[in-house]
N, C-alpha and C positions, 0 to 999 in steps of 0.2 A: 815586714808587715805594713810599714808606712807606705811604701811604693804600691803594694797591692791594693791597699785601701784607697789611695788616690786614683788608681786606675778604675776601680769600681765606681768611685764617686763620679768620675768623668763620664761614665756610661749611664749613670742613674740620675745625674743632676737634673735632668729635664722631667723626671717623674713628678707629677703634681703631688703636693703634700697630702691631699685628701686620699689619693690613690695609694700612696705609700702607707698612710695610716691604716687604711682598710686592709692592705696586705699584711701588715704587721699584726693587727688584731686578729685576723683570720688564723695566722700562724700561732699566735698566743693562745687562741681558743683550743686549737688542736693539741698543742703542747701541754696545756693545763690538764686536759683530759688524759693524756699519756701519764702524767704524774698521778692523777687521782686513781687511775686503774691499778697502779702498783703500790700505792701508799697505804700503810696500815692506819687505822683510825686514830691511834695515839702517837702518830709521828708527823713530822713536817719535813718538807724537802729543804735541804741546805745547799748541797753542791754535788758535783760529779767530777771526781779527781782520779787521775791515773786509772781510768776504766772502772772505777768503783763508785757506786751510788752512795752518798752519805746523807742519810736522813737523821733528823734530830728529835729531841724531846719537846713536848709541848711548852715547857717553860724555858726553852732556849731563846736567846735574845732575838732571833730572826723569825720566831714562830708566827708572827702576824702578817708576814709579807706574802705568803702564798694565798691565804684567804683574801688579802687586800688586792692581789693581782686578779683574783676571780671577780671581785666586786668591780674592778675597773673594766674587765672584759664584759661583764653584764651591763655596766653603764653605757658602754659604747654600742653593744649589739642588741640588748634587750633579750638575749637568749635565755629561755626558761630553763634549759638543762644546766647552763652555767649558774643560774640563780640558785638552783637546788644544791649544787655542789658548794657554792659560796656559803650558803646557810649552814650546811653540814660541817664544813671545815672551820667556819667561824665559831660555831657553837661547841666544837670540840675543845675550844680554849676556855670554856666555862670554869674548868678546874684551876685556872691560874690563881683565882682569889684564895684558894686554900693551899697553895704551894708557896714555898720560899721563893720570892721573886727578887727583882733588882730594879735598877733605874730604867732599864729598857722595857718596863711594862708599858711605857708610852708607845714604843714601836709595836709591841705585841698587841695592844688593845686598840689604839687609835687607828692603826692601819686596817684592822679587821672589823671590829665592832663599830669604829668611827665611821668607816665608809658604809658599813651595813646600815647603820642608823640613818645616815644621810640619804640613803637611797630607798629605805623601806619604812622609816619612822617606827620601827618595832620598839615598843617601850622597854622590853627586856634588854635590848642592846643599849639603850640609854642608861639603864640602871648599872649595867656592867661598866660603862665608861666612867660613871660617877664613882663607883666603888673602886675601880682601878686607880683613879686619880687620888683617892684617899690614901691608898697604899703608897703611891709615889710621894705624896705630901709628907708621909711619915719619915722620909729620908731628908727632909729639909732641915738645915741648921741655920737659925736666924743670925748666929754670930758670924758664920762664914758668909751667909747670904745665898747659899746654893743648896741644891739637892745633891746628896752624895752619890757618886758613881759606884765604883767597886767597894765592896765591903772591907772594913779595916782588918788588918792582921798584924803580925809582929813587925812588919816592915813599914807600914804606913797607917795613918789614922783617918785621913779624909782626902780622898782623891776625887777630882772633877775632870772629866774628859770633854773635849769639844763636842763629841757626839751627843752629849746630853742636851744641847740646844734643840735637838729634834724632839726630845721627849716632853718639852714644855708645851707642845701643842695639845697633849692630853689634858694637862692642867687647865689650859685656856678653854678647851672644848667643854670640859666638865664644869668650869665656872659659869659658862654661858648657859649650860643646860640645867644647872642646879641653883644658880643664883648665889653661889658661895664665892664671894669676891676675894676671900683670902687666898684661894687657889691662883687667881690672877696676880695677886700681889707677890706670891712666891715665884711665879714664872718671871715677872718683871725683875725681881731682885736677883734671880739667877742670871738672867740675861745681862743686867747691868754689871754684875760682878765679873761675869765672863768677858764682857767687853773691856773692862778695866784690866784684867789680869792675864787673859789668854793671848792677847794680840801684840805683835811686834809693831814698830813704827810703820812698816810697809804694808800692814794689814794682813800679813800672813799670821797663822796661829800656831801656838804650841798644841801638842796633843793632850798632855796631862799637866795639871797644876795641882800640887799637893798643898794642903792647908793645915794649920793647927786648928783643930775643932774648938779649942777653948778660947783662942784669941782672934781667930780669923786671919792670922798672918800667913802670907805665902811662904812656904818652906822650900819649894823646888819646882822648876819647870822642866819638863823633859818629854820623851816620846815613849810609846809602847809599840806602835806599829809603823811609824815613819822611819826613814833611813837613819836619822840621828836626831839628837835633842833639838838642834837648831834648824833642822830642815822643815820643809813644808809638805807634809804628807797630803797627797792630793784629795783623798776622801775626807780628811779632816777639814780641808779648806772648803769642800763642797757642803759639809754639814753646817759650817758657819754661814756661808752664803744663803743657804736655804733657811736656816733657823732665824737669822735676823730679818730676812724678808717676811717670813711668817709672823714674827713678832710685830712688825709694822702693820701687817694686815689685821692682826687681832687687837692692837692697841691704838693705832694711829699716831704713835710717837715717832716723830721725824728723826730722832736720834738713831733709831733702829734702821730706818730707811737709808740714812746717810752712811751708816756703817756697812750695810749690805752693798751699797754702791762702791765703797772703798775695797771691799773684798773682791767684788767683780772686777774692779780695775787692777787688782793684783793678779787674779786668776787668768783673765782672758789673754794677756800677752804671753803667759807661760804655756799655753796650750800648743801642742803640735799642730801641724798643718791640717790634719783631718779632724781635730777637735777632741780626740780621746786622750786624756792625760796619761802620762807615765804614773806608776803607783806613788811616786814621790817626785815633786818638782825639782828636787836637788839631788836625786839619786845619781850615782855614777852612771855615765852614759847619756845623761840629759844635757840640754844646752846650758844649764846653770848648775852643773854638778859640783858637789862637795867631794873631798878626797875620801878614799876608802878607809882612812884611819880617823875620820871625824869622830869627835866625842859622842858617845852613845850609839855609834854605828853597830850593825849586827856583827857578831863574832864570826870570823872566817869558818870555824868548824861547824857552824849552824847554817850560815847563809850560803846558799848554793850558787849565787850569781858570781860570775868571774868576769874580769875585765875583757871586753870584746863581745860578751854575750848580748843578745837583744834585751833591751830594757822592758820588763813587763808593763803592759798597759793595764788600766783599771776601768772596765766598762761601767762598773757601778758608780765610780766618781763622775764619769761622763754623764750618766743618766741623771744623777742628782743635780749636777751643774746645769744641765739643760732645763730641768723642771724648775729649778730656782730662778734661772735667768728669764724664763717665760713669765713667771709671776712677777718678778721684779720689773719687767718691761711694762707691765700694766700700771705701774706707779710712776712712770717717767714719760717724757715727751722728747721729740726731736731726735738728735743723733744718739743719745743714750738708748732710747727705746729701739732704734734701728740696730745698734750694735748688739744689744742683748738678744734680740730676736734672730738676727743673722747668725750669731754664734750658736744659739740653741738649735737652729735649723741645720747648721753644718754638722753638729754632733748627732742629731737625730737621723740625718741621712747616712752618716757613717755607720751608725749602729744598725741601720736597716740593710746594710750591704752584706754580701755573702761572707765577708771576712768576720763579721760579728753576729749576724742573725743565723741561728741554727736552722737546719732543714727539719721538716716535720718528721717526728719520730726519733730524731737524733738528740744528743746532748742530754740524755736521760729525761727529756721533757722540758728542760729549762729553755728559755727563749734566747738569751744572749750568751755569747762566749767571751772569753778573755777578761775575766775579772781578776782581782788580786786581793785576797783577804789579808794574810799576815805573812810578810816575807821574813820577819824575824824568826818565825817558827817554820817557814817555808810551807805554809798551809794555804790551800785554796789559791795557788799561784797558776795563772793562765787557766782558770776554771770558771764555770758559771756560778753565779751567786743569786739567791732568791731576791735580794733587795735591788739588784741591778734590773731585773725584770720589772719589779714593781714601779720603780721611779721612771723607767723608760716609758711604760704605758701611761703613767701619770703625765709625763712631759707631752706625749702625743695628744692626750685628751685635752690638756690645757691649751695647746696650740690650736687644736680643732675648735675649741670653744671661743678663741679669740675671733675667729672668722664668722661666728654666729651672732656676735654683738653688733 
């Protein structure tokens, strides 16, 4: 796949980015309508795996990404048909406030209602953002200093995953809209605690940190979706890059900017030649592979990868990295800015190639191919993922906006 991608890149490298962006958004519009035509009102598109379309429930953690994708297509195109679909699919999530939700209400609401409010100023969307942030704030433990990720059970009391950095944007957005500064304080506390406890000296991050909710003491660091406890799960690294860049944007605290730069300095040399990362930077078959028997590695009877197999790539991690690097570049100058933008463009060009970009009507309506959801469960491997589409379009929009300034 690497060779094929490089050959496509060689042929398309001269395509101007504005033309590439227009081509991708045209494809995204067509694909999004393919999804809308077959999708039930109470469902959201999740993935397409082994020839089977998998749609999810409205309270699934990824439910905000398809509406968010529609808002990005509308933002780029001004298409009135897409606007109506975006409104309908966003407002279908109204019921979230009455459902049992989780830490990813940030993804669910900020990507859908957050973009909708930004583009329409609909006061009902603002109210939803503020109400959802209040639900997320209910998961905050001041002793730990974080919002809780997965609910407790007999095995653990208080887990925090690196993904939760992304959900802080809902708290910050709601704080700005409502004037409730306590929400901002919670977001900063979570970011500060994550910076302290999730990251290794080389700026790679653990996926999961378990805390004692009564003392705040770290009990364990490990993984749930990475190759092993000490490996660098690539999407986890992308969440950290994006999350700390966002925290600098919202607070102006240079601690977050400097940490985002450290994460970027870790990620960029780890990327393959075409810019799309393997699902884990230390998975067997990568240039910095750990052994198959590494502590915390997937069990052979569950994990279907065999030595010599092609290492799965993750287009979703690539898209998040590209979007995060573009924003990070706006806070830098000189060689740093050039490196971040050059890397992001390389990723965006690869994702626009035939290797990754689905043809119209294919891929069950999803835009990108070759995502990697969870290899421990061998779920969503080499499959489209709704958040890959969302962050890819966001990256393209962010890059386009750079050239308008």
